[in-house]
C-alpha positions in Angstrom: 32.5 -29.4 156.8 36.1 -29.4 155.7 38.5 -30.5 158.5 42.1 -29.5 158.4 44.5 -31.5 160.5 46.1 -29.5 163.3 49.3 -31.5 163.8 51.2 -28.8 161.9 50.6 -25.2 161.0 49.1 -24.4 157.6 51.8 -24.8 154.9 51.9 -21.4 153.5 54.3 -20.9 150.5 56.8 -18.6 152.3 57.1 -20.9 155.2 58.1 -24.1 153.4 61.7 -25.2 152.7 62.7 -26.7 149.3 63.0 -30.4 148.9 66.1 -31.8 147.3 65.9 -31.3 143.5 62.5 -29.5 143.8 62.0 -25.8 143.6 59.6 -24.7 146.4 59.3 -21.2 145.2 56.0 -19.9 143.9 55.5 -20.5 140.1 54.6 -17.0 139.1 55.9 -16.1 135.7 56.5 -19.7 134.6 56.5 -19.6 130.7 53.6 -21.1 128.9 54.1 -24.9 128.6 56.9 -24.8 131.2 55.0 -26.8 133.8 52.1 -28.3 131.9 50.5 -31.2 133.9 47.5 -33.5 134.1 46.3 -36.9 135.8 49.1 -38.9 137.5 49.0 -42.6 138.2 46.5 -42.8 140.7 47.7 -39.5 139.9 47.4 -36.8 136.9 50.0 -35.4 134.3 50.3 -33.2 131.3 48.8 -34.2 128.0 50.9 -33.3 125.0 47.7 -33.0 123.1 44.2 -32.9 124.4 41.0 -33.9 122.6 41.5 -31.0 120.1 45.2 -31.5 119.7 46.1 -28.4 121.9 48.5 -28.7 124.8 46.3 -29.0 127.8 46.2 -30.3 131.4 43.7 -32.7 132.9 41.4 -32.1 135.8 38.7 -34.1 137.6 35.3 -33.6 139.1 32.8 -36.3 140.1 35.0 -39.0 138.5 35.0 -37.3 135.0 38.0 -35.6 133.4 38.1 -32.1 131.8 40.9 -30.0 130.4 42.5 -26.6 130.9 45.2 -24.7 128.9 48.6 -25.8 129.9 50.0 -22.2 129.8 47.9 -21.0 132.7 49.8 -19.8 135.8 48.4 -20.3 139.2 48.0 -17.2 141.4 49.7 -18.6 144.5 48.5 -15.8 146.7 45.0 -17.3 146.3 45.9 -20.8 147.5 47.4 -22.5 150.6 48.4 -26.0 151.4 47.7 -27.7 154.7 47.6 -31.2 156.2 44.0 -32.6 156.2 42.2 -35.3 158.1 41.8 -38.8 156.8 38.0 -38.5 156.4 38.3 -35.3 154.4 40.9 -36.7 152.1 39.1 -39.9 151.5 35.8 -38.3 150.8 37.3 -36.0 148.2 39.3 -38.7 146.4 36.5 -41.2 146.3 34.1 -38.5 144.9 36.4 -37.1 142.3 39.1 -39.6 141.3 38.1 -41.9 138.4 38.9 -45.1 140.3 36.6 -44.2 143.3 39.3 -45.9 145.5 41.6 -44.7 148.3 45.0 -46.0 149.3 46.5 -46.8 152.7 47.4 -43.2 153.5 50.2 -42.0 155.7 50.2 -38.3 154.9 47.5 -36.2 153.4 47.6 -32.6 152.1 44.8 -30.4 150.8 45.0 -27.5 148.3 42.7 -24.7 149.5 41.3 -21.7 147.8 39.9 -19.8 150.8 37.8 -22.3 152.7 37.1 -24.5 149.6 39.1 -27.7 149.1 40.4 -27.7 145.5 42.8 -30.6 145.5 44.2 -33.5 147.6 47.5 -35.3 147.6 47.7 -38.6 149.4 51.1 -40.2 150.3 50.6 -43.8 151.1 52.1 -47.2 151.9 52.0 -49.6 148.9 50.7 -53.1 149.1 54.3 -54.5 148.9 57.2 -53.0 151.0 59.5 -53.8 148.1 58.1 -50.9 146.0 59.9 -48.6 148.5 62.8 -50.7 149.7 64.1 -51.7 146.2 64.0 -48.0 145.2 65.8 -46.4 148.1 67.5 -49.4 149.9 66.0 -48.0 153.1 63.4 -49.4 155.6 59.9 -49.1 154.1 58.8 -46.7 156.8 61.4 -44.2 155.6 59.6 -43.6 152.2 56.1 -43.2 150.8 54.3 -43.6 147.5 52.3 -40.7 145.9 49.1 -42.7 145.8 46.5 -40.1 144.8 46.9 -36.6 143.4 43.6 -35.0 142.4 42.9 -31.4 141.4 39.5 -30.0 140.6 38.7 -28.3 137.2 38.9 -24.7 138.7 42.7 -25.0 139.5 44.8 -23.2 136.8 47.1 -25.2 134.5 50.3 -25.4 136.4 48.7 -25.9 139.8 50.1 -29.4 140.2 53.7 -28.4 140.2 53.2 -25.8 142.9 51.0 -28.0 145.0 53.4 -30.9 144.8 56.4 -28.7 145.8 54.5 -27.6 148.9 53.6 -31.2 149.8 57.3 -32.3 149.4 58.4 -29.5 151.7 55.9 -30.6 154.3 57.1 -34.3 154.1 60.8 -33.4 154.7 61.9 -34.6 158.1 59.3 -37.4 158.1 60.5 -39.5 155.1 63.6 -39.7 152.9 61.9 -40.1 149.6 58.8 -40.5 147.5 58.0 -43.1 144.8 55.2 -42.6 142.2 54.0 -44.4 139.1 52.4 -43.1 135.9 50.1 -45.4 134.0 50.5 -44.8 130.2 47.8 -47.3 129.2 44.4 -45.7 128.3 41.3 -47.5 129.4 37.7 -47.3 128.2 34.3 -48.5 129.4 32.6 -51.4 127.6 30.5 -48.7 125.8 33.7 -47.1 124.4 33.9 -44.1 126.7 37.5 -43.2 127.8 37.6 -43.3 131.6 41.3 -42.9 131.9 43.4 -41.5 129.1 46.8 -42.6 130.4 49.9 -40.5 131.1 53.6 -40.7 131.0 54.4 -38.6 134.1 55.1 -35.2 132.7 54.5 -33.5 136.1 57.1 -35.8 137.6 59.6 -34.9 134.9 59.0 -31.2 135.5 59.7 -31.8 139.1 63.1 -33.4 138.4 62.1 -36.9 139.4 64.5 -39.8 138.7 63.0 -42.0 136.1 63.7 -45.7 137.0 62.1 -47.6 134.1 58.9 -49.6 133.8 57.3 -51.9 136.3 56.2 -55.4 135.8 54.1 -56.2 132.7 50.8 -57.8 133.5 47.3 -58.5 132.2 44.5 -56.3 133.7 40.9 -57.3 134.2 38.5 -54.4 133.5 35.0 -54.1 134.8 32.4 -52.8 132.3 32.8 -49.2 133.5 36.6 -49.4 132.8 37.8 -49.7 136.3 40.5 -52.3 137.0 39.6 -55.3 139.1 43.0 -55.9 140.8 44.6 -59.3 141.2 44.6 -58.6 145.0 40.8 -58.1 144.9 40.3 -61.3 143.0 42.5 -63.2 145.5 40.3 -61.9 148.3 37.3 -63.5 146.8 39.1 -66.8 146.0 40.3 -67.1 149.7 37.2 -65.5 151.3 39.5 -62.9 152.9 38.1 -59.8 154.6 36.4 -57.6 152.0 35.6 -60.4 149.5 31.9 -59.7 149.6 32.4 -56.2 148.3 34.4 -57.5 145.4 31.9 -60.1 144.6 29.2 -57.5 144.7 31.1 -55.5 142.0 31.0 -58.6 139.8 27.3 -59.2 140.4 26.6 -55.6 139.5 28.5 -56.2 136.3 26.3 -59.1 135.4 27.7 -62.1 137.3 25.3 -64.6 139.0 25.5 -64.2 142.8 27.6 -67.0 144.4 25.6 -69.6 146.4 26.1 -69.6 150.1 28.6 -72.5 150.2 29.9 -72.3 146.6 33.5 -72.8 145.9 34.5 -69.3 145.1 37.5 -70.3 143.0 35.1 -72.2 140.7 32.7 -69.2 140.8 35.5 -66.9 139.7 36.5 -69.2 136.9 33.0 -69.1 135.5 32.0 -65.5 136.1 35.2 -63.5 135.5 35.4 -64.2 131.7 31.7 -63.3 131.4 31.9 -60.0 133.3 35.4 -58.6 132.7 37.6 -57.8 129.8 41.4 -58.4 129.7 43.9 -55.7 128.7 47.7 -56.4 128.3 49.7 -53.8 130.2 53.4 -53.3 129.6 54.1 -51.9 133.1 53.7 -48.4 134.7 56.5 -45.8 134.5 58.3 -45.6 137.8 59.6 -42.3 139.3 61.3 -41.3 142.5 62.4 -38.2 144.4 65.1 -38.4 147.1 65.2 -35.6 149.7 69.0 -35.7 150.2 71.8 -35.4 147.7 73.4 -38.6 149.0 70.3 -40.7 148.5 69.6 -39.0 145.1 73.1 -40.1 143.8 72.1 -43.8 144.5 69.2 -43.7 142.2 69.8 -45.2 138.7 68.3 -42.5 136.5 67.2 -43.4 133.0 66.1 -41.0 130.1 62.6 -39.7 130.5 59.9 -41.3 128.4 58.4 -38.9 125.8 55.4 -38.8 123.6 51.8 -39.6 124.1 50.1 -42.2 126.4 49.7 -45.7 124.9 
């Protein structure tokens, strides 16, 4: 059963105010290509060219991506946006998002068509407070990260922009701004199947986000299925922190020998990581932000938007 949170009324389009720099009006009549979007950073954005070279938008179901024409216009009368419970959001994201993971959520919104859940937006707290504080020069509790944004394949092409506007309107009064990242680096499984095509954040640009440049360059470790084994996860194993066994089980499933009961896990990682993961050099995610007041927006150091295809 789908559970909608009852802490606020359903966020119907006519009832939501506009966020600063974001149009909250329904997107009827948007010209073809005007709001094309796809999978964004934990999230989804527009693809300038899909598998056949046409301008398309990305969708997800069961962890697999698919594509719809970018010129489609969502019929807003058929949809509504409402806060949803943690369990509902987590189940949807883990089932449909390619990473099968879920962030530390603070706010969760669902996109509904009738009683059916067609999309989820999760606004979360990042692992490091500085992701928020260095962006807005505010306490970390006054901002959030758009951690997951997943729409099913039945949602028309420009559904992301309308859904995101509704979410932002629902956040006003609770936070001062939102940060998000777009990951432009495509990733494939060991078998060569593309599991994440990469994106430059077209939906963020369409929503007038401030582009703040690229994050820190780093080297990723990829599991055979193309998922990233994060540095934080690896550190959990090394230090036997809470959750380390789950990470170790991922490596064992990828072909690593199971660690002995009292084995030094740092030595185990040194031996098994090179045998079960691949490295990928990453130049850094694109960083975007939205401020919900004019005064805060003026303090953001905007840069020209990145263009072109994912890397």
